[in-house]
C-alpha positions in Angstrom: 216.8 122.9 47.3 213.4 121.8 45.5 210.6 120.1 47.1 209.5 116.7 47.4 205.8 116.1 46.3 204.0 113.2 47.7 200.7 111.6 46.2 198.2 109.5 47.9 196.8 108.2 44.7 193.2 107.1 44.4 190.5 106.3 41.8 188.6 109.2 42.3 190.6 111.7 44.5 194.5 112.1 45.3 195.8 113.6 48.1 198.8 115.8 47.7 201.5 116.9 50.2 204.6 118.7 49.7 207.8 119.6 51.5 209.2 123.0 52.3 212.4 123.9 50.1 214.8 122.2 52.8 213.0 119.3 52.8 212.4 119.0 56.6 208.6 119.3 57.0 205.6 117.6 55.1 202.4 119.6 54.8 199.2 119.0 53.0 198.9 120.8 49.9 195.4 119.9 48.5 193.2 117.1 47.2 192.2 116.9 43.3 190.0 114.7 41.2 192.1 112.1 40.0 191.1 112.7 36.5 192.6 116.3 37.2 195.9 115.2 38.5 198.1 115.6 35.7 197.0 119.2 34.6 197.3 120.3 38.4 201.0 118.8 38.5 201.7 120.5 35.2 200.6 124.0 36.6 202.1 123.3 39.8 205.7 122.5 38.5 205.4 125.7 36.3 205.6 127.7 39.6 207.4 125.2 42.0 210.7 123.1 41.7 209.9 119.5 42.5 213.0 117.1 43.1 211.1 114.0 43.1 207.6 112.4 43.6 206.8 109.8 46.3 203.9 108.0 45.5 202.0 105.5 48.1 202.5 102.1 47.7 199.4 100.1 49.2 200.4 96.6 50.6 198.5 94.0 52.3 199.4 92.7 55.8 201.6 90.0 54.2 203.5 92.6 52.1 201.9 91.6 49.1 200.6 94.4 46.5 196.9 95.4 47.2 194.3 95.3 44.5 194.8 99.1 43.8 198.4 98.7 43.1 197.5 97.8 39.3 195.6 101.0 39.1 198.7 102.9 40.4 201.1 101.4 38.2 199.0 102.7 35.1 199.4 106.0 36.8 203.0 105.9 37.3 203.5 104.9 33.7 201.6 108.3 32.7 203.4 110.2 35.3 207.0 109.3 34.3 205.9 110.0 30.5 204.6 113.4 31.3 207.5 114.4 33.6 210.4 112.2 32.7 213.3 114.2 34.3 211.8 113.7 37.8 212.4 110.7 39.7 209.5 108.6 41.5 209.8 106.7 44.6 207.3 104.6 46.4 206.5 104.6 50.2 204.3 102.1 51.9 201.0 103.5 52.7 199.7 101.0 55.1 197.4 102.5 57.7 197.7 106.0 56.6 194.0 106.4 56.1 193.4 105.2 59.8 196.2 107.4 61.0 194.9 110.3 59.3 191.5 109.8 60.8 192.8 109.3 64.2 194.9 112.5 63.8 191.8 114.4 63.1 190.2 112.9 66.1 193.2 113.8 68.2 193.4 117.6 66.8 189.6 118.0 67.8 188.2 118.2 64.0 184.5 118.4 64.3 182.6 115.2 63.1 181.2 116.8 59.9 184.7 117.7 58.8 186.0 114.3 59.4 183.5 113.0 57.1 185.3 115.1 54.4 187.2 112.4 52.3 189.3 114.8 50.5 190.7 115.8 54.0 191.6 112.2 54.8 193.5 111.9 51.5 195.4 115.0 52.0 196.5 114.1 55.4 197.1 110.4 54.1 199.5 112.3 51.6 201.3 114.1 54.2 201.8 111.1 56.4 203.3 109.1 53.4 205.7 112.1 52.8 206.6 112.3 56.6 207.2 108.6 56.5 209.5 108.7 53.6 211.4 111.6 55.1 212.1 109.6 58.2 213.6 107.2 56.3 216.6 109.4 55.9 
């Protein structure tokens, strides 16, 4: 089987998570600068088979799109143009940043490391992917 790759897309950084080949476990992969995201994905897809992308869908509490959705829509068009054979699905990402921070606290991550926004983005991508996997 192929992997599923999740993105916690951000204006500056994007957290990336991936499943194992059996699509059972979501694991953080890395965080990349958003401007380097497409080249990173092109390189990654030369080495790994990816069945689909899951991109976080930020929503307000009333279920309306958040302000960052417009930015994500532009990215989605580019993603689908560069990788037309790979389907893209969306996953509600409400509270993932708070949950990521809490998981770092619960895991005993030191205060200095908790300030690392890249780590928060990677954990958020993992939470997005795990929530997607839990839907099935």
